N, C-alpha and C positions, 0 to 999 in steps of 0.2 A: 461791646459797645455801651457807652454810658446812655442812661435813659434821659429823655427829654421831658420838659414840662408840657403838659396838655394844653390845648386851646380849643375853643368851640369849633365846630365843623357842621357841615350839612349832612354828615353821615347819620345813619339811623341809630348809632350809639355815640355816647360822649367819650372823647378821647381823655385818658387820664395819664399821669406820670407812670403808672404801673402797667400801662398797655400800649406803650410806645417806645421805640428806640430810635436813636439817631443813625443815619446811614450816609455814607459818601456815595454819590451817584454821578454819572456822566449824563448831563441833561442837554437836550436839544431844545432851544427856545424859538428859533426862527428858521424859515425855510432855507435850506442850504447852508445854515450856520454851523459853527463848530460844536463839538461836544464840550460842555463846560462843567467843571467839577463843582458840586454844591453839597452842603450838608442839608439833608431832608429829614423829615420825621415820617417813620413808617408805623402805621397802626399794627399792633401785634395782639389785639384781642381777636384771636383766630376764630373764623367760622368753623363749623364742625368738620368740613372737608378740607380745611386749609393746612398748609405746611410752611413753617418758617425755615428757610435755607440760608446758611452762611455760604456765600458764593466764594469758591476757590478760583474759578476761571470761567471765561465765556468766549465762545467763538464770535467773531464778527462776520456777518453774512451781508451779501449784496442787498438783501431785503432791508436790512438796517439802513443802508445808504439810500435806498429808494424812499424810505419813510422820512429820513432826515431831509431829503430833497423834495418831499411831498408829492411824489409820483404816486403814492398810496396815501389815502387821507386819514391817517391817525392824527388826532388832534394834538397840537403843541401848546405848551411845553410838555415834553414827554421824556421818560427814561425808557430806552429801547433795550435790546439784547434779548436773544431767544435761543441761545445755545449754551445755556449755563450748566455748570457742574458744581456741586458743593456738599456741605455736611448739614444733615437735618439737625436743627436746634430744638424745635418744638412742633407738636402736631395737634390738630383739632380733635375734639372728642370722638368723632366718627371715623378717624383715620385708622386703618388696620394694616396697610401694606408696608409702612415704614415706621420706624421709631427713632427717637433722638439718637444721634451718633452715626446713623446710616449714611453711607456715601450714595449720592444720587446724581443722575443726569436729568435735566428738565427738558421737556419737549413741548410740542404745540398743545393748545387748549381746545377742548370740545365740551358741549353742554352735558353730555352723558345721558340725555333723556329722549332725543329725537329718534326717528326710525333709523337713519344711518348709524348713529351711535349704538343703538340697541341691537343692530345686526352686525356688529363688528367692523364698521366702516367709519370710525370717528374722524378720519381725515376729511370726510365729506359731510361733517356735521351741518345741520341745517342753520345753525347760528355761528358758523365758522368764522365769518368776517368780524362780526362784533366781538366774538370771544377772543380773537387774536390781535385785531387791529383797532378795536374800539377805544382803548385807552382807559378802560375801567372794568370792573366786574360786570357780568351780564345784567345785574340789577341796577347798573349805573353808578354804584358807589365806588370809591377810590381809597386806597390805603396810603397813598403817598401825598405828602404836603410840604410845601415850603413855608416860610414864616407867615406869609400873608395871602397865600393862594394854593390851590390844588395843582399838583403836577401829575399829569396823566401817567399811570402805570399799568400794571397787569398786561403788558405787551406779551402776546403769546402765553398769557397766564404766568409771567415770571418777571419781566423787566430786569434781566440779569446784569446789566451794566451798572451794578451797585454792589455794595459790600454785603447786603442781605437781599433776598427776594422772597416774595410771598407767592407760593405755588399751590396747587391742589393735588389731591390724591390721583386725579385723572391724568396729570401730565408730569409726573415724576416716575423715574425708573430706578429701583434700588440696584446698586452695583455690588455684587458679592465678591467679586474678584479683587483681593486687596493688593495684588502685585502690580497692576497697571496704574500708572500715575493718573490721578483723577483729572489733572489739568489737560490731559489728552482727550478726554471723553466727551466734552461738551458738544462738539460738532456732530456726534452721533444723533443728537436730538433733533436735527433738522437736515442740513445739507447732505450728510453721508447717508442717512436712512432714506432720503428722497431719491438720490441716484441709484443706490443699491436696490432699494425696494421697488423702483420702477421696473428693474430687470427681473428680480426674483419673486416679487409679490404681484405686481400689476400685470405684467406681460407674461410672466412665467416662461421665459425664454427656454426653448428646448435645446438639448445637446445638438450641436451641428447647425443650428440656425445662424443666419447672417445678421449681424447687428452693426448699425451705424450710429455713432454718438456725435452729435454736432455741438461743439463747445466743450472744452476740456478744463473748466474750473473745478471746484470741489465737487459739484453734482455730477458733472460729466465724467471726471476720473473715477468717482465712486461707481458709476455705471459701467465703466470700462473694467474695473476690477471684478464687479459682480458678473458681467458677461463672461469673463474668464472662469469664474467659479462655476457658472452654469454650463461651461463646455461649449459656448458658441464659437462658430468659425465660419467666415472670418469675422473679426472684430475691428471695425474701421473707425479711427478717431479723426475728426475733422476740426481744424482750428487754423488760425493764421500766425500763431506764435510758435516758432520752431522749438523752443525749449519745452514748451508744454507737450508738443507732439512727441518729442523724445521721451519725456517722462511717461506718456501714455503707452508708448511701446514697452517701456520697462515694467509697466503695471498690467500689461496683458493685451494690448492692442496688437493685432497681427499686421495691420497696415495703418498708415497715416496719410492724410490728405491735407495739404496746405492750400486753403481756400483762396489765398491771395495769389498763388503761383499756378494753380491748376484749375481745370474745368471740373468742378467738384461732382456734378451729376454724371458727366462722362467717365470720370475715374471710378466712381462707385459702380457704375454699370459694368465697367471692365473687370473690376475685382470680383464682383458677385456673379458675373455671367448673365446680367440683365436687370437686376434689381435686388433690394435687400428685403429680408423678412421683417425686420424691425428697424425703424429709424427714430432715434430719440432726439428731439429738438429742445435744446436747453438755453440757447442764446435769447429767446423771446423776441427775435427780430422777424417781422412778418415774412420777409423774403425767404427766411430760412425754413419756415413752416411750408411755404410753397415748394421749396426744394425737397423737403422731407417727403412730401406726397409724391412728388415726381420721381423720387429715387426708389420708390417701393416696387417690389415684385408683385404680381397678382396675389391676392389674399394677404398681402403684407399690412402691417400696422405702423402708422406714424403716431408717436406719442409726444404730446406737448407738455413739457415739464416746467420750462422757465416762465416766470410771471411777467407778462407784458404790462406796460403802462395802460391805465384805464382807457377803454375805447379803441384799443388797437384792433385792426382787422387785417386779415391775410387773404389774398386771392388763392383760390384752389381750383385745379382743373376737375370740374365735376364729372366729366366722363371717365377720368381715371378711377374714380370711386366705383364705377360700374364693374370694374375687374375684381370686385371683392376686397378692394383696399379699404382700410378704415382709418379714422382719426379719432384719438381719444386724448382727453386731458388727464393728467395724473397729479394728485396732491399728496405730499408727504410719502410718496412711494407706497401708498395703500397700507402704511405701516400701523400696526398696534404697537407703540413703542415698548411696552412692558414685555412683549414677546419677541419683537424683532431686534431691538438693541442688544440683548444678550446673545442672539445668534451672530451678530456682527462681531461682538467681542470674541466669541469662540472662533470665528474665521480669522480674526486678527491674531489670536494666540497661535493658530495653526500656520501663520505665515501666508495665508491666502487673501487677506484684505489689509494690506500694509498702509492704512490711512495716515499713519504717523508721518509718512513721507510728504504729505501735503501741508503740514503744519509749520507755521513760523510763529514764535512766541514774542509777545510785546508786554512790557509793563502796562499796568492800568493807565498810568499817566501818559502813556504814548498812544492813546486811542485814536487821536486824529492822525497821527502818522500811519497807523494801521489802516484807517479808513482810506487814506490817500493811496496806500500800497494795494488795497483791494481794488480801487478804481483803475490804477495804472497797470495792474497785473503783476506788480513786483512780488506780491505774496498771493498764494493760492488760497490758503485758509489761515488768516490771522487768528490767533488765540490770545486773549488778554489774561494775564496773571493778575488776579484781583486780591486774593487772600491766601491764607495757608490752611 
């Protein structure tokens, strides 16, 4: 990338021609508006913990759509993207985990200093929302700029809908396996680790336990595959799209329920003999969380994984909880990405986590088509090819 001329900014340091590069990015400028391609300036005077990544590919997630439509309040204009994969070009002085030339997957951001971070639970970082959705570094500064304005970046600590991204040592994972195409791996950083981690890390599903997965998009199908890895039985996938239910069966579901055609609660009770040990609710629809609790066996757990619009509430049968039933929320599958993503890659190589079957590739310039296909369900996991 050619370097750009510096210009004054409100940052704590002055940008100069030697500390900036020009990047091509897909920018959202207005609520519900399209992604538009712009040439932006990216500050590359790296902080000690920062990493400059040349982006090869990025998954497009429903969360990106929610932010585009401002169901989640990341400030606009912004560069989104949070399932990036690429090649490290430069590292800050304090970075030790990766070096230039390394292949990496980028994941969610965390502060690294709060109690959850320090006890191995960075997905529940005390500053998780500003770190991932704030549109800036945690100190309020921003590395992305248009000609006459700041464009919000640092989305999930990366903003990977661009030819380069600025990440940190906390949210990159070095990929040592040279045989797996890097363009496949970006979704491991969010959707896939969320679904699989919910089963394997958060709930620690036991062999023979009954599992219901409500919603068979990327997160749900990752949960189905992980439930099969865990030896759960039965594994029941619930959706209203027949093609996705067929795929769920191929990926490990022992039973499927079409919620449009069947009484879902009655069918789950019939299959499980009275109720499920675990129900994972991924659609983020309040009535589905109500159903998840109602479908539990005594001592069962309902897990809320899907991100609902701000202020959403779900009615719950309070007396049902007296049977030892529990509800818990799960973020990022309780994953420490540097530990869990390599485990998922090992499962993929062993043929036990075939996540490549969920992916549809798009050129970067087709990002709006990929977003539409995400919303209509035409694609389960779009991945944008951004660079080489």
